[in-house]
N, C-alpha and C positions, 0 to 999 in steps of 0.2 A: 356536538354540535352548538354548545353555548358556551364553549371556553373564553373564546374571544369578547365573547357579550357580558358575562360577569368581569372583565378586565376593563372593558372600555365603554359598556352602555351604549353597544354597536345595535344598528338597526335590525330588528328581529330577521325581517324579510331576506337579509344578507345570507342566513344560514340555511335557507331553504332554495334559494337560487343557485343557478349553475354558477360556476366559475371556470371560464376557458383557460386552457394552456396553450393552444397553439391555435391561430387563427389566419386567416388570409383573405385578401382583398379583392374583389374582381370589380373594378368599375366603383359604383358607390355601395355596393353590396359587401357585407362582412361575413364569411363563412366559418364557422367552429369547426374543427378537425377533431380537437382533443380537449375532453374538459373533465370535472370531477365527476358528472354524473355518466359520460361516457366510459370511464374508467371503472366506476362502480358496476356499470352493465356487464363488464367484460370480466370482471371479479366473481360475480355473481353466475355467469356462464360458466366461468372455470371451474368454480366449487363446485357445480352440478356436475361438470363433465366428470372429476377426479373423485369426488367423494360418493356420489350415489352407487355408482358399480361396487364400491368397496363396503357399502353399509348393506346392502341387498345381496352381497356374497354369504352362500351357506356355507357351514364347516365342511373340508374336505374328508375328516375323518369321522368314526363312529359308523352305526348303521344306517339303514336307509331311512327310516322313520327320525330319525335325529338329523340327519343331512337336511330332509325336505321341512322339519318343523322351525317355522320363523321365530328368531329370538332378538331381542334388544331393538336397534333402528331398524334391523330387517322387518321386524314384525309390526312397528310403527309406520314405516313406509308402504308396507304390502296393506295393511289397515286403512290408511289414506286413500291409497288408489282402489281398493275394493268399494271404500265407501264412494268415492267419486263413480266408479263404475254404474253400480247398482243402484244408488239412491239419489244420484245426480244426472248421470249422462242417460242412463236406461231409460227413465219415465218420460225424456223429453225427447230422445233420438231412436228410442225403439228397434227395429232392427239394424240400423244403421249405426248402433252403439261403437262397435268393434272398428271401424272406419274412423271415426272420429276421436277415439279415446286416446290415441297418442298424444295428439294435439291439446286434450284436456288436462292431461297429466302434465304435459311440459308446460304448460301455462301458469297452472295451479303452483308448481314447484318455482318456476322462473319469478312469478310475481312475489310470492313469499319468500324468496332467499334476497330479492331486492328491498322489501320493505323491511326484512331484518336488520341488513347490513346499515340501514340508514338509521336504524337505534344504537347502534355500536359506536363510543367514543372513539372514533379513528383518526381525528385530528391532530390531537399530540403525537400518537405513535407513529403516524406517518411521518410528522413534522422532524421526529427524532431520526427516522429511517431514510428518508428521500430528502429533507429538506425543505419539503412543500407539503401541506397540509392537505389529503384526500380524503373526503368524507362526503355524506349526502345520501337523501334518498332519491335513487334515479327514478322511480315511480312517482316521484313529486315533481317532475317535471312532464308538461302535456305533450311534450313531442315524444316523449317515451309510451306514454299511456296512449296518446294517437296513434302510434304506430301498432302497439299492442291490438286496440281497436281496429285497426286496417286491417290488421291478419284476421281476425274474426270475421270483419266484412268481406275479406276475399273469401274465406271458407264459405260463407253463407252463399254468395253469389255463384262462384265457380263451381260447388258441389249442387246448388239448384239446377244449374243448366246441364251438368253432368251426368245427375241421376234422372232428370226428368224432360231435358231437351225444350224444346218450345213450349210444353206445357206449363214450364216455371214463369215464361212469361207471361203467357194466357191466362194464368191465374190471378194475375193482377187486374185483369179488366173483368172485373165480377160485374154482373148485372146488365142491363140492357143499355145500346147505343142513346145519346151520349154520357149517361150516369157513367159508365164503364172508364171513360176518358179520364173523368175526374177521380174516380177511385184510383186507378192507375197511378197518376200524378200524387195522389196522398199517400200511396203504397210506397212508391220510390222516395219520397221525403222521408217516410217511416223507416226507411233503412238506414238514412244518413241520421237521422235521429237517434237511433237505436247504437250506433258507433259512436256518435256523440255523447250520449249518456254514459256508455262503457268508458271513454276517456276521461268525462270529466268527473264522475262518480269516484275514480281511483284516485286521481291527481288532487282533488280536493280533499279527500278524506286524509291523505298522505300528507299534506302539507298544513291540513289547521292543528294536528296535534303538536307539531315541532314549532309552529309560530307560536300557541299558546305555552309550552314551555319555554320558550325563549323570552316571551314576554313576562312570564312570571319571575324568571330567575334575573331580568333586569330589574326587579322591584329591591334585589336585595343590593345591586351595585347602586344602586339611587339612593336607599336607606342608607348605606352605608357611608356615603358621600357627605349625610347629615352628622354623623356621628357613630364611632363604632358601638355604641350602646344600642342606637336605635336599628341599627342593620343586622345587630345579634337579635334583638325581639322580632324582626322581620323576618330574618332568615328561617326561624324554626317551622313557623305554620307554613311558608313558601317551599319550603324543602320536603314537607310532608307531604303537600298537594303535589308537589312534583313528581314523587315517587309513585303514589296513586295516579297519576296521570300516564307516568311511563309504564306501569303496567297495564294501562287500558290502551296504551298504542302498542305493546304486544298482542293484546287480543285484537285490536284493529287490523293489525298486519295481517294475522289469519284471516280475519272477517272479510276484508277487500279482496285478498285471493281469491277466497270461497265464492264471492259474490259475481267476482269477473268470469270464474269458468263456468258457475251457475247459469248467469244470463248468456254465455256464450252458447250454451248447451240449449238453452232456450231458444235464441234466436237462431241457431241451425237447425234444429228440431223443425222450426217452423217453414224452412225453405224446403229441407229434404221430406218432410212428411206431409207433403199438400195430398188433397184427394182430388184427382180426376177424373171426368165421367167414365172415362175408360176404367179407371181402378175400380170406380163404384159397381158398373155392369160386371166386373170379374167377380166383386166379393157377392154382389147379388148371386151369381149363377152358383156360386162355389157354397153359399149359404142352401139354395134351394136343392143342389145336388147331395146335401147331407141332411134334407128331410126337415130343413128350418122351418119350412112353410108350415109344418103338421105340427109344431110343436105351440 
């Protein structure tokens, strides 16, 4: 990500911005069809489709216990999936966990793959292979994170209506009239705010680390322009600090994938686990039928 920056002291923002490959114009508007971030999104999707089925495949030889015991990458992936199901999805989604767990798993591994691909020094490699550099963190593009957040928003609204019907709309109007109108407006604004928070949180965190690394490494180029000795003196602490920040970026890549999926579970759970009056009456009758009033 910072190769050109070291050579020319370029603008650090150019290394997190998207670089279009193919565009077309309609009137005054310009539309990007293919860009670095679009390519990186495709690479992440292809890697998941090709690698995950192979990594989770069990051995074909040995007894039944050997074939069913996860090892290596299969053990890692199953551990992550089980953690997301039991400790992230189930506390928020409850009885609807199995309905949404496929989306939660997909979102986590896709975002994680995009985040990690952005940390690889793919620029020089792709320059040699294709004559043009392909690199970048696709989740550092607000259009990408906005689309992911829109997917979660769609899951919230569509499944809230599918599961509860008009009761989902009704639960926005809490309290007496006309206060319920104001509450409904605030709740609708809150839906948009949740999606906005999902998009901006992921976008900002993935951009911040890359910009910081680019700025730090640019100090070496600026010091080197003064003198070789000054450049070497500045380079040692800068490189050590950059390694530490790079390790932090790896942690952030996992953390932000987890936070996105965790918040998605929370927001979807708030939509599908609403408590209607009919539900409360059914719950009370079941409680009394089991002698709860006598306890």
